[in-house]
C-alpha positions as CSV (number, residue, x, y, z in Angstrom):
1,M,-3.4,6.0,-24.7
2,R,-6.6,3.9,-24.6
3,I,-7.1,2.6,-21.1
4,L,-9.7,0.2,-19.7
5,F,-10.1,-0.3,-15.9
6,I,-12.3,-3.3,-14.9
7,G,-14.0,-3.4,-11.5
8,D,-13.9,-6.1,-8.8
9,V,-14.1,-9.5,-10.4
10,V,-16.4,-11.7,-8.3
11,G,-16.1,-15.5,-8.4
12,K,-16.2,-17.9,-11.4
13,T,-18.8,-16.0,-13.3
14,G,-16.8,-12.8,-13.2
15,R,-13.6,-14.6,-14.2
16,T,-15.4,-16.1,-17.2
17,A,-16.4,-12.7,-18.3
18,I,-12.8,-11.6,-18.2
19,T,-11.4,-14.6,-20.1
20,D,-14.3,-14.6,-22.7
21,R,-14.5,-10.9,-23.4
22,L,-11.2,-9.2,-22.6
23,P,-9.1,-10.4,-25.6
24,G,-11.8,-9.2,-28.0
25,L,-12.1,-5.8,-26.3
26,I,-8.3,-5.4,-26.5
27,R,-8.5,-6.1,-30.2
28,D,-11.6,-4.2,-31.1
29,W,-11.0,-1.1,-29.0
30,K,-7.2,-1.2,-29.7
31,L,-6.5,-0.9,-26.0
32,D,-3.1,0.1,-24.8
33,L,-3.5,-0.6,-21.1
34,V,-5.9,-2.9,-19.1
35,V,-6.1,-2.9,-15.3
36,V,-8.3,-5.5,-13.5
37,N,-9.3,-5.5,-9.8
38,G,-9.1,-9.1,-8.8
39,E,-9.5,-9.1,-5.0
40,N,-12.8,-11.1,-5.1
41,A,-11.9,-13.4,-7.9
42,A,-11.3,-16.6,-5.9
43,G,-14.7,-17.7,-4.6
44,G,-15.5,-14.1,-3.8
45,F,-12.6,-13.6,-1.5
46,G,-9.0,-13.1,-2.6
47,I,-7.0,-14.3,-5.5
48,T,-4.9,-17.3,-6.4
49,E,-1.8,-17.5,-8.6
50,A,-3.6,-19.5,-11.3
51,I,-6.4,-16.8,-11.4
52,Y,-3.8,-14.0,-11.6
53,Q,-2.1,-15.8,-14.5
54,D,-5.4,-16.3,-16.3
55,F,-6.0,-12.5,-16.1
56,I,-2.5,-11.8,-17.4
57,D,-3.0,-14.3,-20.2
58,A,-6.4,-12.7,-21.1
59,G,-4.6,-9.4,-21.6
60,A,-4.5,-7.6,-18.2
61,D,-1.4,-5.5,-17.8
62,A,-1.9,-5.2,-14.0
63,V,-4.1,-6.7,-11.4
64,T,-5.0,-4.7,-8.2
65,L,-6.3,-6.0,-4.9
66,G,-8.0,-4.6,-1.7
67,N,-9.1,-5.6,1.7
68,H,-9.4,-9.3,0.7
69,A,-5.8,-9.4,-0.6
70,W,-4.7,-12.1,1.7
71,N,-7.9,-14.3,2.1
72,Q,-6.2,-16.9,-0.1
73,K,-3.0,-17.4,1.9
74,E,-1.0,-18.4,-1.1
75,A,-1.1,-14.8,-2.2
76,L,1.3,-13.9,0.7
77,V,3.9,-16.0,-1.1
78,F,3.2,-15.8,-4.8
79,I,2.8,-12.0,-4.9
80,E,6.6,-11.7,-4.6
81,R,7.0,-13.4,-8.0
82,A,4.0,-11.7,-9.6
83,P,5.3,-8.3,-10.6
84,R,2.0,-7.0,-12.0
85,L,0.0,-7.9,-8.9
86,I,-0.5,-4.8,-6.8
87,R,-1.8,-4.8,-3.2
88,P,-2.8,-1.6,-1.3
89,L,0.1,0.8,-0.9
90,N,-0.8,1.8,2.6
91,F,-0.4,-1.6,4.2
92,P,2.4,-1.7,6.8
93,K,6.0,-1.7,5.5
94,R,6.6,-5.4,6.2
95,T,3.6,-6.5,4.1
96,P,4.7,-8.7,1.1
97,G,4.4,-7.4,-2.4
98,R,4.1,-3.9,-3.8
99,G,1.6,-1.1,-3.7
100,A,2.6,0.4,-7.0
101,A,4.2,-0.9,-10.2
102,L,5.5,0.8,-13.3
103,V,4.4,-1.6,-16.1
104,E,4.9,-1.5,-19.8
105,A,1.7,-0.9,-21.7
106,K,0.9,-2.7,-25.0
107,N,2.1,0.3,-27.0
108,G,5.4,0.4,-25.1
109,A,4.4,3.3,-22.9
110,R,5.2,3.5,-19.2
111,A,2.1,3.2,-16.9
112,L,2.3,3.6,-13.1
113,V,-0.5,1.6,-11.4
114,I,-1.2,2.4,-7.8
115,N,-3.5,0.6,-5.4
116,A,-4.5,2.2,-2.1
117,M,-7.2,1.5,0.5
118,G,-9.5,4.0,2.2
119,R,-9.8,4.2,6.0
120,I,-13.4,5.2,6.6
121,F,-15.4,2.0,7.6
122,M,-12.3,0.0,6.6
123,E,-9.3,-1.4,8.3
124,P,-7.1,1.2,10.1
125,L,-4.2,1.3,7.7
126,N,-1.6,4.0,7.1
127,D,-2.7,7.3,5.6
128,P,-3.5,6.7,1.8
129,F,-3.1,10.3,0.9
130,R,0.4,10.6,2.1
131,A,1.4,7.2,0.7
132,I,0.1,8.2,-2.8
133,D,1.7,11.6,-2.6
134,R,5.1,10.0,-2.0
135,E,4.6,7.7,-5.1
136,L,3.6,10.7,-7.3
137,E,6.6,12.7,-6.1
138,A,8.9,9.8,-7.0
139,C,7.3,9.1,-10.4
140,P,5.7,12.2,-11.8
141,L,3.2,12.0,-14.7
142,H,4.7,12.6,-18.1
143,E,8.2,12.8,-16.7
144,A,8.6,9.2,-15.3
145,A,5.3,7.7,-16.4
146,D,3.2,8.2,-19.5
147,A,0.0,7.4,-17.6
148,I,-0.9,6.9,-13.9
149,I,-3.9,4.9,-12.7
150,V,-5.0,5.0,-9.1
151,D,-7.4,2.2,-7.8
152,F,-8.7,3.6,-4.6
153,H,-10.4,0.7,-2.7
154,G,-12.8,2.2,-0.2
155,E,-16.3,2.2,1.3
156,A,-17.0,6.0,1.6
157,S,-17.8,8.0,-1.5
158,S,-16.6,11.2,0.3
159,E,-13.2,9.7,0.8
160,K,-13.0,8.6,-2.8
161,Q,-14.0,12.0,-4.1
162,A,-11.4,13.6,-1.9
163,M,-8.8,11.3,-3.3
164,G,-9.9,12.3,-6.8
165,H,-9.4,16.0,-6.1
166,F,-6.2,15.3,-4.2
167,C,-4.7,13.6,-7.3
168,D,-6.3,16.0,-9.9
169,G,-3.8,17.1,-12.5
170,R,-1.2,14.6,-11.3
171,V,-2.7,11.3,-12.5
172,S,-4.6,10.0,-15.5
173,L,-7.4,8.2,-13.6
174,V,-8.7,7.9,-10.1
175,V,-11.3,5.1,-9.9
176,G,-13.0,3.7,-6.8
177,T,-13.5,0.0,-6.1
178,H,-14.9,-2.1,-3.3
179,T,-18.6,-1.3,-3.1
180,H,-19.4,-3.3,-6.3
181,I,-22.0,-0.8,-7.6
182,P,-21.2,1.3,-10.6
183,T,-21.7,5.0,-10.0
184,A,-23.0,7.5,-12.6
185,D,-20.4,10.3,-11.9
186,H,-17.7,9.6,-14.4
187,Q,-16.1,12.9,-15.3
188,I,-12.9,14.7,-16.1
189,L,-11.9,16.9,-13.2
190,S,-10.8,20.5,-13.6
191,G,-7.1,19.5,-13.6
192,G,-7.5,16.9,-16.3
193,T,-7.8,13.7,-14.2
194,A,-10.5,11.2,-15.1
195,Y,-12.6,10.2,-12.1
196,M,-15.4,7.7,-11.2
197,T,-16.4,7.0,-7.6
198,D,-16.9,3.2,-8.2
199,A,-16.3,1.1,-11.3
200,G,-18.8,-1.6,-10.1
201,M,-18.2,-5.3,-10.1
202,T,-17.6,-7.8,-12.8
203,G,-20.1,-10.4,-11.5
204,D,-23.8,-11.4,-11.4
205,Y,-25.9,-8.5,-10.4
206,D,-28.9,-10.7,-9.5
207,S,-27.2,-10.9,-6.1
208,V,-26.2,-9.0,-3.0
209,I,-23.0,-7.3,-4.2
210,G,-22.1,-10.5,-6.1
211,M,-23.1,-13.0,-3.4
212,Q,-26.0,-15.4,-3.6
213,K,-29.0,-13.6,-2.0
214,E,-30.2,-16.1,0.6
215,E,-27.4,-15.8,3.2
216,P,-27.1,-12.0,3.2
217,L,-30.9,-11.7,3.5
218,Q,-30.8,-14.2,6.4
219,R,-28.2,-12.2,8.2
220,F,-30.1,-8.9,7.7
221,L,-33.4,-10.4,8.9
222,S,-32.1,-12.3,11.9
223,G,-28.6,-11.0,12.6
224,I,-27.4,-14.6,12.7
225,P,-25.0,-16.2,10.2
226,S,-26.2,-19.5,9.0
227,A,-23.7,-20.3,6.2
228,R,-20.8,-18.8,4.4
229,F,-21.2,-16.3,1.6
230,E,-21.0,-17.9,-1.9
231,P,-20.7,-16.0,-5.2
232,A,-23.8,-15.8,-7.4
233,F,-23.5,-17.9,-10.5
234,G,-25.6,-16.1,-13.1
235,P,-24.2,-14.3,-16.2
236,A,-21.8,-11.5,-15.2
237,T,-21.8,-7.9,-16.3
238,L,-18.3,-6.8,-17.1
239,S,-18.2,-3.3,-15.4
240,G,-15.6,-0.7,-15.5
241,V,-14.5,2.6,-17.0
242,A,-12.7,3.5,-20.2
243,I,-10.5,6.6,-20.7
244,E,-8.3,8.1,-23.4
245,T,-5.3,10.2,-22.5
246,D,-3.3,12.9,-24.2
247,D,0.1,11.5,-25.1
248,K,1.7,14.9,-24.5
249,T,0.5,15.3,-20.9
250,G,-0.8,11.9,-19.7
251,L,-4.1,13.6,-18.6
252,A,-7.5,12.4,-19.7
253,T,-9.3,13.7,-22.7
254,R,-12.3,11.3,-22.7
255,I,-14.1,9.0,-20.2
256,A,-17.0,6.6,-20.5
257,P,-18.5,3.8,-18.3
258,V,-18.4,0.2,-19.5
259,R,-21.1,-2.4,-18.8
260,L,-21.2,-5.4,-21.0
261,G,-23.3,-8.6,-20.6
262,G,-25.4,-9.8,-17.7
263,R,-28.4,-7.8,-16.3
264,L,-27.4,-4.2,-16.3
265,E,-28.1,-1.7,-19.1
266,Q,-25.3,-2.0,-21.6
267,T,-23.0,0.8,-22.3
268,A,-19.6,1.2,-24.0
269,P,-17.4,4.1,-25.1
270,S,-18.9,5.6,-28.2
271,F,-15.6,7.1,-29.1
272,W,-14.1,3.6,-29.7
273,T,-17.1,1.7,-31.1
């Protein structure tokens, strides 16, 4: 399978990058599965039903979330009728929505998409390792799913790396989100799982993690908030990671970073272009 994971979409400029670029990437790269992290898509905080639908219409097969899942209150309601919108698995049991979904890929394959949130420097949620372990026991790779993608939304690189090794050999890809900075450690782990500590953001990198620079600078310099954070509005870089999996095992055979448009150095998977 050919799989593209796209990192945190920030604001309007990030959304535009998805709607403008994703249909062409699906066509040109013959993608089988696309997963988009959309937790910063609505003004930098949360997601709306209209935005979720725009991503699905552009070709996303699943949309994951994170710590800003409920910043747009409508998400608490519409997530129940959005089967491909996935919030962190380790929220409490009564939280609306789902933390994992078995979706049909474009080639008819079964793909399990899991979203979980780290606990270091984050909200004190349930143990993500145990939560993911239960999902993998219930839906094993190659037996019940042809591919498994884990979006691990966390602050600490150590916790993300630990999750990668914890899942190694049992999932196709573990990719980190949340810090909005693409890391240079994309690799295939010893057990065959593709891994990247952070996919980066799909947003304007002439910013402070996607936000206009002035207010974050003001807060760092004075310690005093003076206004709300607003997404930067320059051209976005579509950031993420591309992998190819073995149809017989569901494990990864190739991995490459993706950075298209905007300010960052451009890179795309040479094995597809």
